C-alpha positions, 0 to 999 in steps of 0.5 A: 500499499502506498500512502502519501499525504499533501498538506496545503496551509493557508497564511496565518492571520492573527487570532485565527487557527491555521486551516489545512487541507489534506489529500491522500493517495493509496495503492491497494491490490484489490478490485476496485469495487471492494476498495470503493465500498470500504473507503466510502463506509467511513463509520467503519474505518476504525475497524481497520485503520489503527490510528483512527480512534472513532468516526461519527457521522455528523451529517448524512450526505445524499445517495452518492455520499456528496455532502456527508460530513463526519467527525474523526478522532485520531490517536497520536504518539503525542499525549493527546488526540486529534479531531478532524471533520471531513466533508465529501465535496466531490464523488466520482463513482470508482474514481475518487471520493 
């Protein structure tokens, strides 16, 4: 499996947190339909993604998953956890989420 993270940060503005955007690319040797089904099912990510402590669906998306918002809590080597909210902004079936 290949894992690549792209991070983009907007300029820091006084009294505001930095905004980050992450993009990941994975290569998995499995039929694309199987991979798509597993990746699209965010609620079950903690079952196979060790660093992920929990996922909560904040808002359901449409039938394709567009607009779905999830809140995830991540384990770290640091003495605290990290929390991220995700929103599906584009879906291309069997290509990318």
